[in-house]
N, C-alpha and C positions, 0 to 999 in steps of 0.2 A: 807467767805463762810457761808452759812446759817447753823444754828444749826440743828442737827438731833434729834428729840424728839421720843424716843421709847414709844409706848403706848401698855401696856400689857392688854389683855382682859382676865379677871379672874372671870367671872360671871356664867360660865356653871354649870349646875346642876349635871352632872356626873352620870346620871341614866343608861347609857348603859354598864357600867363595874361593875355592882353590883355583888357580895357583897363588893368587894374591894373599889369601889367608890359608894358613896351614897349621897343623897340629902344634908345631913349636912356636908359632907366631900368629895367633888368630886375629881376625879382623878388628877386634876392639883396640888393638895396639897399633893399627896401621893408620896412616894419614890418607883416608879416602876422600875427604872433603875438607879443605882448609889447611891451616898451618899446624894443626894439632891432631893427634890421633882421636878416634872416637872415645876412647877411655879418658883422655885428657879433657876433651870437650865435656864429657859427662861430669867429671870431677869439678871442672871450672863452673859448671852450671849451678853448683851448690855453694857458691859464694854468697854470703849474706847481702841483703839489699835493704832499702827502706820498706819493702813489702814483707820481708821474711828474714828471720835470723836462724842460721844453721849452726850446729855444732860441727867440729871437725869431722870429716867423713870417715866412715869405717869401710874397709875394702874386704870383700870376700873373694878369695882366689885359691888357686892350687899351688902346690909346691913348685910346679914347673914355671909358674909365672910370677912368683914373688919378687924376683929381682927386676923383672921388666916393670912391674907395678911401681916399685920403689923408685926406679930410674925415671919413669915417665912422670910421676908426681913431682919429683925433684925438679925436673925440667920446667914445670909450670909454677913452681914455688908453693906447692901444697904439702903441708905436713899432716898426715892422717892421724886420727885418734888411734887407730889400730889397723893392722893388716892381719886379718884372720885367715889362716891356712886350713883348707878342708883336709882332714886326714885321709879321706877317701872320697872320690867323686861320686856323689849320689844325687846330682841335679839340684834344682832350685829349692825345693821344700826343706830338706835338711839344712841347707846353707842359711836360709831365712830363720829357721829355728835356732841355729847356733848364734847368729847375730842377735836375735831377740833375747836369748838367755844372757849373753854378754852385756847387753845394754840394760836389761832389767836389773841386774846386780849393781850396775853403776848408777842408774837413775830410774827408779821405779815409775816416775811420772812422765817419762820420755815419750815423745811422738816419733815414730819411725817412718821413714820413707825409703822404700826399696826401689832401686833403679837398675836396669840392665846397663852395662857400660858400652853397648854398641848401638844405641839409638841416636837418631839425629832429631833434635828439636830446634826448629828454625827460629823461634822467637822466645828467647830466655825470659823476657819480661812477662809474657803471657804465661809461661810455665810457672814463674814465681807467684803470679797472681792466683793461678789455680791452686798451687800448694798452700798459699795463705788462706784461701777460702776453705780448703779441705781441713786445715788445721783448726780453723775457727769452729767448724762443726765437730771436731774430735775432742775439743776441750769443754 
């Protein structure tokens, strides 16, 4: 079976939830719900289970957030495959392309799952069931 590579998009500027979220510390890095930031919750969601096996996550972010990303992953015991830094902020499409090129060179048969790092998913088991079903169709 092909490896599933989770790619977390963590480059948003967080301007719509001001003052809690601001350009230097956007909402994905804040603890809005629970003991972990939205980013940490997203990364933890990609822990392997009996339903699905994930490779180490790949993080896409900007130069401004690379240290926050590393610190927050370290706090929850996650070592990423790679933290890719966008050379210039060009929104989601180019970021997805960059991660796709990186992973294709590493593993041409990989399955990729792209996820924003600021979403709340209330039932991680259902999420993993849905990912497993999707991957079964992709292979």
